[in-house]
C-alpha positions as a Python dict, from the first residue, in 0.01 Angstrom:
ca = {
    (1, 'M'): (0, 0, 0),
    (2, 'I'): (134, -334, 118),
    (3, 'E'): (305, -338, 456),
    (4, 'V'): (532, -620, 564),
    (5, 'K'): (618, -642, 937),
    (6, 'N'): (885, -872, 1081),
    (7, 'V'): (802, -1159, 844),
    (8, 'E'): (978, -1489, 902),
    (9, 'K'): (945, -1800, 688),
    (10, 'S'): (1124, -2133, 724),
    (11, 'F'): (1129, -2462, 537),
    (12, 'G'): (1233, -2738, 773),
    (13, 'N'): (1544, -2620, 958),
    (14, 'S'): (1621, -2358, 697),
    (15, 'K'): (1504, -2004, 775),
    (16, 'V'): (1457, -1825, 443),
    (17, 'L'): (1303, -1495, 555),
    (18, 'K'): (1452, -1353, 874),
    (19, 'G'): (1230, -1078, 1007),
    (20, 'I'): (1173, -866, 696),
    (21, 'S'): (990, -536, 732),
    (22, 'T'): (915, -303, 441),
    (23, 'I'): (645, -105, 264),
    (24, 'F'): (548, -138, -101),
    (25, 'E'): (400, 193, -207),
    (26, 'T'): (86, 257, -411),
    (27, 'G'): (132, 413, -754),
    (28, 'K'): (500, 317, -767),
    (29, 'T'): (703, 34, -918),
    (30, 'N'): (840, -159, -618),
    (31, 'L'): (1124, -400, -705),
    (32, 'I'): (1254, -694, -502),
    (33, 'I'): (1611, -779, -599),
    (34, 'G'): (1883, -1008, -469),
    (35, 'Q'): (2095, -1306, -556),
    (36, 'S'): (1952, -1655, -600),
    (37, 'G'): (1870, -1788, -255),
    (38, 'S'): (1828, -1442, -103),
    (39, 'G'): (1457, -1505, -32),
    (40, 'K'): (1300, -1277, -295),
    (41, 'T'): (1082, -1550, -450),
    (42, 'V'): (968, -1670, -108),
    (43, 'L'): (880, -1313, -14),
    (44, 'L'): (680, -1268, -333),
    (45, 'K'): (493, -1594, -272),
    (46, 'S'): (426, -1486, 86),
    (47, 'L'): (273, -1164, -44),
    (48, 'L'): (52, -1371, -273),
    (49, 'G'): (-60, -1595, 12),
    (50, 'I'): (107, -1904, -137),
    (51, 'H'): (339, -1928, 163),
    (52, 'T'): (227, -1862, 520),
    (53, 'P'): (489, -1691, 740),
    (54, 'E'): (549, -1834, 1087),
    (55, 'K'): (589, -1484, 1230),
    (56, 'G'): (503, -1130, 1133),
    (57, 'S'): (221, -988, 924),
    (58, 'I'): (140, -874, 572),
    (59, 'S'): (-133, -613, 530),
    (60, 'F'): (-307, -479, 221),
    (61, 'D'): (-418, -122, 279),
    (62, 'G'): (-462, -200, 647),
    (63, 'R'): (-614, -547, 601),
    (64, 'I'): (-392, -803, 775),
    (65, 'Y'): (-401, -1109, 553),
    (66, 'S'): (-372, -1369, 831),
    (67, 'S'): (-669, -1210, 1013),
    (68, 'L'): (-905, -1223, 717),
    (69, 'S'): (-1183, -1481, 689),
    (70, 'A'): (-1187, -1726, 399),
    (71, 'D'): (-1444, -1510, 217),
    (72, 'E'): (-1238, -1195, 277),
    (73, 'K'): (-926, -1366, 141),
    (74, 'R'): (-1116, -1468, -171),
    (75, 'E'): (-1234, -1109, -211),
    (76, 'L'): (-877, -981, -172),
    (77, 'R'): (-756, -1222, -440),
    (78, 'T'): (-997, -1063, -690),
    (79, 'E'): (-802, -738, -632),
    (80, 'I'): (-472, -899, -735),
    (81, 'G'): (-324, -926, -1083),
    (82, 'M'): (-28, -1153, -1159),
    (83, 'V'): (224, -1160, -1443),
    (84, 'F'): (407, -1491, -1437),
    (85, 'Q'): (768, -1543, -1541),
    (86, 'G'): (678, -1750, -1847),
    (87, 'S'): (357, -1554, -1918),
    (88, 'A'): (156, -1874, -1839),
    (89, 'L'): (-90, -1828, -2122),
    (90, 'F'): (-330, -2108, -2217),
    (91, 'D'): (-196, -2255, -2541),
    (92, 'S'): (-538, -2364, -2669),
    (93, 'M'): (-700, -2025, -2612),
    (94, 'T'): (-676, -1721, -2834),
    (95, 'V'): (-525, -1398, -2706),
    (96, 'A'): (-873, -1254, -2642),
    (97, 'E'): (-985, -1569, -2462),
    (98, 'N'): (-674, -1565, -2242),
    (99, 'V'): (-732, -1204, -2142),
    (100, 'G'): (-1105, -1257, -2081),
    (101, 'F'): (-1055, -1572, -1872),
    (102, 'P'): (-1041, -1398, -1529),
    (103, 'L'): (-1361, -1203, -1608),
    (104, 'K'): (-1539, -1521, -1718),
    (105, 'M'): (-1428, -1710, -1408),
    (106, 'F'): (-1457, -1448, -1135),
    (107, 'T'): (-1719, -1192, -1243),
    (108, 'T'): (-2079, -1187, -1355),
    (109, 'K'): (-2014, -969, -1659),
    (110, 'T'): (-2205, -1048, -1976),
    (111, 'K'): (-2031, -1174, -2290),
    (112, 'A'): (-2061, -828, -2443),
    (113, 'E'): (-1916, -661, -2133),
    (114, 'I'): (-1625, -905, -2127),
    (115, 'Q'): (-1554, -840, -2493),
    (116, 'E'): (-1561, -465, -2438),
    (117, 'R'): (-1317, -488, -2147),
    (118, 'V'): (-1088, -728, -2335),
    (119, 'N'): (-1077, -490, -2631),
    (120, 'F'): (-994, -202, -2400),
    (121, 'V'): (-699, -365, -2220),
    (122, 'L'): (-555, -515, -2537),
    (123, 'N'): (-563, -170, -2691),
    (124, 'R'): (-399, -32, -2377),
    (125, 'V'): (-102, -269, -2416),
    (126, 'N'): (-81, -193, -2788),
    (127, 'L'): (-216, -522, -2917),
    (128, 'V'): (-498, -427, -3150),
    (129, 'D'): (-474, -700, -3412),
    (130, 'A'): (-389, -1010, -3209),
    (131, 'H'): (-729, -1101, -3064),
    (132, 'N'): (-778, -1422, -3261),
    (133, 'K'): (-418, -1545, -3259),
    (134, 'L'): (-291, -1826, -3041),
    (135, 'P'): (5, -1766, -2806),
    (136, 'S'): (226, -1979, -3032),
    (137, 'E'): (159, -1739, -3318),
    (138, 'I'): (294, -1427, -3148),
    (139, 'S'): (639, -1321, -3022),
    (140, 'G'): (766, -1348, -2665),
    (141, 'G'): (728, -976, -2615),
    (142, 'M'): (368, -986, -2738),
    (143, 'Q'): (296, -1281, -2511),
    (144, 'K'): (422, -1076, -2216),
    (145, 'R'): (191, -790, -2314),
    (146, 'V'): (-99, -1036, -2327),
    (147, 'A'): (-5, -1152, -1978),
    (148, 'I'): (-4, -790, -1858),
    (149, 'A'): (-344, -730, -2022),
    (150, 'R'): (-486, -1037, -1847),
    (151, 'A'): (-339, -922, -1514),
    (152, 'I'): (-510, -581, -1533),
    (153, 'V'): (-835, -684, -1699),
    (154, 'N'): (-1016, -700, -1362),
    (155, 'N'): (-891, -357, -1244),
    (156, 'P'): (-659, -489, -971),
    (157, 'K'): (-541, -280, -678),
    (158, 'Y'): (-223, -490, -656),
    (159, 'L'): (-6, -614, -943),
    (160, 'F'): (266, -875, -894),
    (161, 'C'): (525, -951, -1163),
    (162, 'D'): (768, -1242, -1141),
    (163, 'E'): (1072, -1177, -1360),
    (164, 'P'): (860, -1006, -1630),
    (165, 'N'): (1160, -963, -1863),
    (166, 'S'): (1277, -1324, -1848),
    (167, 'G'): (1372, -1447, -2197),
    (168, 'L'): (1323, -1110, -2364),
    (169, 'D'): (1580, -912, -2559),
    (170, 'P'): (1699, -580, -2407),
    (171, 'K'): (1487, -361, -2638),
    (172, 'T'): (1167, -554, -2568),
    (173, 'S'): (1250, -556, -2195),
    (174, 'I'): (1253, -176, -2194),
    (175, 'V'): (913, -173, -2364),
    (176, 'I'): (770, -408, -2098),
    (177, 'D'): (930, -208, -1814),
    (178, 'N'): (782, 116, -1940),
    (179, 'L'): (442, -43, -1995),
    (180, 'I'): (431, -175, -1636),
    (181, 'K'): (536, 164, -1502),
    (182, 'E'): (276, 350, -1711),
    (183, 'I'): (-4, 118, -1601),
    (184, 'T'): (104, 143, -1236),
    (185, 'E'): (85, 522, -1245),
    (186, 'E'): (-223, 543, -1465),
    (187, 'Y'): (-436, 314, -1246),
    (188, 'N'): (-260, 393, -914),
    (189, 'I'): (-172, 26, -854),
    (190, 'T'): (61, -114, -590),
    (191, 'T'): (304, -298, -819),
    (192, 'V'): (564, -540, -685),
    (193, 'I'): (822, -681, -927),
    (194, 'N'): (1059, -968, -851),
    (195, 'S'): (1357, -905, -1081),
    (196, 'H'): (1719, -989, -1149),
    (197, 'D'): (1735, -745, -1444),
    (198, 'M'): (1955, -450, -1349),
    (199, 'N'): (1829, -257, -1652),
    (200, 'S'): (1483, -270, -1492),
    (201, 'V'): (1627, -151, -1162),
    (202, 'M'): (1788, 152, -1327),
    (203, 'E'): (1490, 218, -1557),
    (204, 'I'): (1186, 193, -1329),
    (205, 'G'): (1312, 128, -973),
    (206, 'E'): (1113, 381, -771),
    (207, 'N'): (1126, 172, -455),
    (208, 'I'): (1385, -107, -442),
    (209, 'V'): (1415, -371, -170),
    (210, 'F'): (1746, -558, -174),
    (211, 'L'): (1750, -893, 3),
    (212, 'K'): (2059, -1079, 115),
    (213, 'D'): (2056, -1409, 303),
    (214, 'G'): (1690, -1366, 398),
    (215, 'L'): (1733, -1014, 536),
    (216, 'K'): (1641, -675, 399),
    (217, 'A'): (1993, -544, 347),
    (218, 'W'): (1899, -216, 180),
    (219, 'Q'): (1606, -13, 50),
    (220, 'G'): (1597, 296, -171),
    (221, 'T'): (1536, 435, -518),
    (222, 'K'): (1724, 389, -844),
    (223, 'D'): (1898, 723, -776),
    (224, 'D'): (1995, 615, -421),
    (225, 'I'): (2177, 316, -567),
    (226, 'F'): (2431, 545, -732),
    (227, 'H'): (2522, 699, -396),
    (228, 'T'): (2497, 403, -160),
    (229, 'D'): (2798, 288, 37),
    (230, 'N'): (2631, -46, 114),
    (231, 'Q'): (2896, -280, -22),
    (232, 'A'): (2655, -572, -70),
    (233, 'V'): (2436, -358, -296),
    (234, 'V'): (2735, -221, -487),
    (235, 'D'): (2874, -571, -545),
    (236, 'F'): (2537, -702, -663),
    (237, 'V'): (2421, -416, -886),
    (238, 'Y'): (2761, -327, -1030),
    (239, 'S'): (2889, -677, -1090),
    (240, 'S'): (2931, -595, -1459),
    (241, 'N'): (3182, -348, -1595),
    (242, 'L'): (2904, -166, -1782),
    (243, 'F'): (2715, -72, -1467),
    (244, 'K'): (3041, 19, -1291),
    (245, 'K'): (3112, 267, -1569),
    (246, 'V'): (2757, 402, -1551),
    (247, 'R'): (2791, 461, -1178),
    (248, 'E'): (3131, 625, -1213),
    (249, 'A'): (2996, 858, -1481),
    (250, 'Y'): (2692, 944, -1269),
    (251, 'L'): (2900, 1027, -961),
    (252, 'K'): (3133, 1246, -1167),
    (253, 'G'): (2829, 1444, -1280),
}
């Protein structure tokens, strides 16, 4: 569980996060949504320790990040997996080398142990024949699965995903959504996803935090969204006619 308490973050005279408090639950897919400029990226980077809030606290299963020593922060970072928006794979490395990189850099596992773990996670994300291919030789959806495999190769307690469906077609996006959800439940990970994809919200949104102008304007589940009378949420989620029709059909039963 990650607990955020009264977090504020400013850049110059601009206050981006204005006293946000929320809980991201273990074993669930937690989504941060909101319009551009709402503060969702800054919140995600604050969770990752890239930004340091001026006020408030962020705790990981009771460990307040700002109170940790340098060694304790390094230890915590080994418990974090990250899926970047553009996958961020090393072009000159094969798929297997990309996935094994965190183990090579941050563990004392032998070459054989690394290979065994790489094989396991690649099989888990349904990539059994791509070990020796370069990122440029596989599709965008496969690259995303490689990124997920790399993120979970070190058995993280916390998984962060920044726009994991960016650039993917709708069918592939659903595959990635379901894979993230399955892994979250299977390994009981605290997963936090920064997303603008409303399909993801409706598909896997077990705990959704909606930000507006640096404030937490609403929090609930994908089912709660259908019933909410929060106009800001309604305007954001149902900005397209398709989702308006879906909501109308849901409310009619």
